[in-house]
C-alpha positions as CSV (number, residue, x, y, z in Angstrom):
1,M,-11.1,38.1,11.4
2,T,-14.1,38.5,13.8
3,K,-13.8,38.8,17.6
4,L,-15.9,36.2,19.5
5,L,-16.5,35.3,23.1
6,V,-15.7,32.1,25.0
7,S,-17.4,30.5,28.0
8,H,-15.6,28.9,31.0
9,G,-12.5,30.7,32.2
10,R,-11.3,34.3,31.6
11,S,-10.6,35.0,27.9
12,G,-9.1,37.7,25.8
13,Q,-8.4,38.5,22.1
14,P,-10.8,35.9,20.6
15,L,-10.7,35.6,16.8
16,T,-12.4,33.8,14.0
17,V,-10.1,32.9,11.1
18,G,-12.0,31.2,8.2
19,P,-13.7,28.2,9.7
20,Y,-11.6,28.3,12.9
21,R,-12.2,30.1,16.2
22,L,-9.2,30.9,18.3
23,T,-9.5,32.0,22.0
24,E,-6.9,32.5,24.6
25,A,-8.2,31.6,28.0
26,R,-7.1,31.5,31.6
27,Y,-8.5,29.2,34.3
28,A,-8.2,29.7,38.1
29,P,-6.2,27.5,40.4
30,D,-8.1,24.3,41.3
31,Q,-11.1,25.4,39.2
32,Q,-13.5,22.6,38.3
33,L,-16.0,22.4,35.5
34,P,-18.9,19.9,35.6
35,R,-19.6,17.5,32.8
36,H,-20.4,19.3,29.5
37,E,-19.9,19.1,25.7
38,H,-18.7,21.8,23.3
39,A,-20.4,22.9,20.1
40,F,-17.4,22.2,17.9
41,P,-14.4,19.9,17.9
42,S,-11.2,21.5,19.1
43,W,-7.5,21.6,19.8
44,T,-6.4,22.9,23.2
45,L,-2.7,24.1,23.5
46,L,-1.7,24.3,27.2
47,L,0.6,27.4,27.4
48,S,1.2,27.1,31.2
49,G,-0.2,25.3,34.2
50,S,-1.9,21.9,34.1
51,F,-5.4,20.4,33.8
52,E,-7.2,17.1,33.5
53,E,-10.2,16.3,31.3
54,V,-12.2,13.4,32.5
55,F,-14.1,11.5,29.8
56,S,-16.4,8.5,30.2
57,G,-13.6,6.0,29.4
58,E,-10.4,7.8,30.4
59,T,-8.7,10.8,32.0
60,L,-6.2,12.8,30.0
61,V,-3.7,14.9,31.9
62,C,-2.4,17.9,30.0
63,T,1.0,19.5,30.8
64,T,2.6,22.6,29.5
65,G,3.3,22.5,25.8
66,S,1.0,19.6,25.0
67,V,-2.1,19.7,22.8
68,L,-5.5,18.0,23.6
69,T,-7.9,17.2,20.7
70,K,-11.5,16.2,21.2
71,P,-14.7,15.8,19.2
72,S,-17.7,18.1,20.0
73,A,-19.7,15.2,21.4
74,A,-17.1,14.2,23.9
75,D,-18.9,14.6,27.2
76,H,-16.3,15.5,29.9
77,S,-15.4,17.4,33.0
78,N,-12.3,19.6,33.8
79,R,-10.0,19.9,36.8
80,Y,-7.3,22.6,36.7
81,G,-4.1,22.4,38.6
82,P,-2.8,24.3,41.7
83,V,-1.6,27.2,39.5
84,G,-4.5,27.1,37.1
85,A,-4.0,27.0,33.3
86,H,-3.4,29.3,30.4
87,C,-4.6,27.8,27.1
88,L,-5.1,28.6,23.4
89,L,-8.4,27.0,22.3
90,I,-8.8,26.4,18.6
91,A,-12.3,25.2,17.5
92,A,-13.1,23.9,14.0
93,C,-16.5,25.7,13.5
94,S,-17.3,24.5,10.0
95,S,-17.1,21.4,7.8
96,A,-15.0,23.6,5.5
97,A,-12.2,23.0,7.9
98,G,-12.1,19.4,6.6
99,V,-11.9,17.8,10.1
100,A,-14.3,14.9,9.7
101,D,-11.6,12.3,10.5
102,V,-9.4,14.4,12.8
103,F,-11.4,14.3,16.0
104,A,-12.5,10.6,16.2
105,E,-11.7,10.4,19.9
106,P,-10.0,12.5,22.6
107,R,-6.2,12.4,22.2
108,M,-3.1,14.0,23.8
109,F,0.0,15.1,21.9
110,S,3.0,16.0,24.1
111,A,5.6,16.0,21.3
112,G,5.8,16.0,17.5
113,V,4.4,18.2,14.8
114,I,1.0,19.1,16.3
115,P,2.4,20.9,19.4
116,V,5.0,22.6,17.3
117,V,2.4,24.0,14.8
118,A,0.1,24.9,17.6
119,Q,2.9,27.0,19.3
120,R,3.5,28.8,16.0
121,I,-0.2,29.5,15.8
122,H,-0.1,31.1,19.2
123,R,2.8,33.3,18.4
124,E,1.1,34.5,15.3
125,F,-2.1,34.9,17.2
126,R,-0.4,37.2,19.6
127,S,1.6,39.3,17.1
128,Q,-1.5,40.7,15.3
129,D,0.4,42.4,12.5
130,S,-0.8,43.1,8.9
131,L,0.0,39.5,7.8
132,S,-1.4,37.7,10.8
133,G,-4.6,36.8,8.9
134,I,-3.0,34.9,6.0
135,M,-0.3,33.4,8.3
136,L,-2.9,32.1,10.7
137,E,-5.0,30.6,7.9
138,A,-2.0,28.8,6.5
139,L,-0.9,27.5,9.9
140,L,-4.4,26.3,10.8
141,V,-4.6,24.4,7.6
142,E,-1.2,22.9,8.4
143,L,-2.5,21.9,11.9
144,T,-5.5,20.2,10.4
145,T,-3.4,18.4,7.8
146,A,-1.0,17.2,10.5
147,S,-3.8,16.0,12.7
148,A,-5.5,14.2,9.8
149,R,-2.3,12.3,9.1
150,V,-1.8,11.3,12.7
151,S,-5.4,10.3,12.9
152,S,-5.2,8.2,9.8
153,S,-2.0,6.5,11.0
154,A,-3.6,5.8,14.4
155,H,-6.7,4.4,12.7
156,C,-4.6,2.0,10.6
157,L,-2.6,0.9,13.6
158,S,-5.7,0.4,15.6
159,R,-7.3,-1.5,12.8
160,K,-4.2,-3.7,12.4
161,R,-4.2,-4.5,16.2
162,W,-7.8,-5.7,16.4
163,L,-7.5,-7.7,13.1
164,N,-4.3,-9.3,14.5
165,S,-6.3,-10.1,17.6
166,V,-9.0,-11.8,15.5
167,H,-6.2,-13.7,13.6
168,D,-4.6,-14.9,16.9
169,Q,-8.0,-16.0,18.4
170,L,-8.7,-18.1,15.3
171,E,-5.2,-19.6,15.5
172,E,-5.5,-20.4,19.2
173,N,-9.0,-21.8,19.0
174,F,-9.0,-23.5,15.6
175,R,-10.5,-26.7,17.1
176,C,-13.6,-24.9,18.1
177,P,-13.4,-21.3,16.7
178,P,-15.7,-18.5,18.0
179,S,-18.5,-17.6,15.7
180,L,-18.5,-14.5,13.6
181,S,-21.1,-12.9,15.9
182,E,-18.9,-13.6,18.9
183,L,-15.8,-12.2,17.3
184,A,-17.7,-9.1,16.1
185,A,-19.1,-8.5,19.6
186,I,-15.6,-8.9,21.2
187,H,-14.2,-6.2,18.9
188,R,-17.3,-4.1,18.7
189,V,-17.7,-4.2,14.9
190,H,-20.4,-5.5,12.7
191,P,-19.9,-9.1,11.5
192,V,-20.1,-8.0,7.8
193,Y,-17.4,-5.4,8.4
194,L,-15.2,-8.0,10.3
195,C,-15.4,-10.3,7.3
196,Q,-14.5,-7.6,4.8
197,A,-11.6,-6.2,6.9
198,F,-10.2,-9.7,7.6
199,R,-10.2,-10.6,3.9
200,A,-8.6,-7.3,3.0
201,A,-5.9,-7.8,5.6
202,F,-5.1,-11.5,5.1
203,G,-6.4,-12.4,1.7
204,V,-8.8,-15.1,2.8
205,N,-12.1,-15.1,4.7
206,V,-12.4,-16.0,8.3
207,G,-13.7,-19.5,7.7
208,E,-11.0,-20.3,5.1
209,F,-8.3,-19.1,7.6
210,A,-9.7,-21.3,10.4
211,R,-9.8,-24.3,8.2
212,A,-6.3,-23.7,6.9
213,V,-4.9,-23.5,10.5
214,R,-6.7,-26.7,11.4
215,F,-5.3,-28.5,8.4
216,E,-1.7,-27.3,9.0
217,W,-1.9,-28.5,12.6
218,A,-3.2,-31.9,11.5
219,H,-0.6,-32.1,8.7
220,A,2.2,-31.4,11.2
221,C,0.9,-34.2,13.5
222,L,0.7,-36.6,10.6
223,V,4.3,-36.3,9.5
224,S,6.0,-35.8,12.8
225,G,4.2,-38.1,15.3
226,D,2.8,-41.6,15.7
227,R,-0.8,-40.6,16.6
228,S,-3.4,-42.5,14.7
229,I,-5.1,-40.7,11.8
230,A,-8.5,-41.0,13.5
231,D,-7.1,-39.4,16.7
232,I,-5.5,-36.5,14.7
233,A,-8.7,-35.9,12.9
234,L,-10.8,-35.7,16.0
235,T,-8.3,-33.7,18.0
236,A,-8.0,-31.2,15.2
237,G,-11.7,-30.7,15.1
238,F,-12.8,-32.7,12.1
239,S,-16.0,-34.5,12.4
240,D,-14.4,-37.9,11.8
241,Q,-11.5,-39.5,10.0
242,A,-13.3,-39.6,6.7
243,H,-13.9,-35.8,6.9
244,F,-10.2,-35.3,7.5
245,S,-9.2,-37.7,4.7
246,R,-11.5,-35.9,2.2
247,D,-10.0,-32.5,3.1
248,F,-6.5,-33.8,3.0
249,K,-6.9,-35.4,-0.4
250,R,-8.4,-32.3,-1.8
251,R,-5.5,-30.2,-0.6
252,M,-2.6,-32.6,-1.1
253,G,-3.8,-34.9,-3.9
254,M,-3.5,-38.1,-1.8
255,S,-4.8,-39.8,1.3
256,P,-3.3,-39.0,4.7
257,R,-2.1,-42.6,5.1
258,R,-0.3,-42.5,1.7
259,Y,1.2,-39.1,2.5
260,R,2.5,-40.3,5.9
261,I,4.2,-43.3,4.3
262,G,5.7,-41.3,1.5
263,S,7.0,-38.6,3.9
264,R,8.6,-41.2,6.2
265,D,10.2,-42.9,3.2
266,G,11.7,-39.6,2.1
267,L,9.6,-39.6,-1.0
268,L,7.6,-36.5,0.0
269,P,8.5,-33.1,1.6
270,R,7.6,-33.0,5.3
């Protein structure tokens, strides 16, 4: 374990444990730091006091016992509370720490396993007995693993949300669906990635899904209303009645007119 220095704030007992750098730091009441970046991604455990970190898209407020994680490239400024702040800073200083997916974006953890493990790391950091080195290494790996699991779950949830949004947009606008380029721009992804992710999530490509929604709407109108087949076709977004008839026959094995008659006579499922 090697002692290291930290900038910003008043520090003591800094240590390097494997690929991790630990520093206990205190910040003065109402202290402010201008916009800056750090050399490495990090966890910050707030031991007492409060502070805000202001990023380009959001402000995260850290209260006692919570943990803030952020990537090295996260440009931010700091504002400390009226009693200042006492923090444990844990930087992942090497790819050996296995943190490639842990620090995708700044995040705050006020409960759960990450603050619990961080508190255990602080207690071990302060004890400095003959087993502190191996205990800290084990706890730091545990912290990285827990963060990776949370990050993976958050990524999957985020992915599901934006794909569900694409799904809903196609359902709501099936008559004149947005283009792939428009959908990709809305969700800030590449069109190719959007296609791949949509197929993986729903089993069909974007175009097939939009066509299926259009057909189901037209099918429902055909069997439950009195609108003309030509009107149903045009309202659903088909180019004309012939277009709708070809698609219907391909899917159902008969023309829309024959299907309507059969369903009303009870000869076909509605």
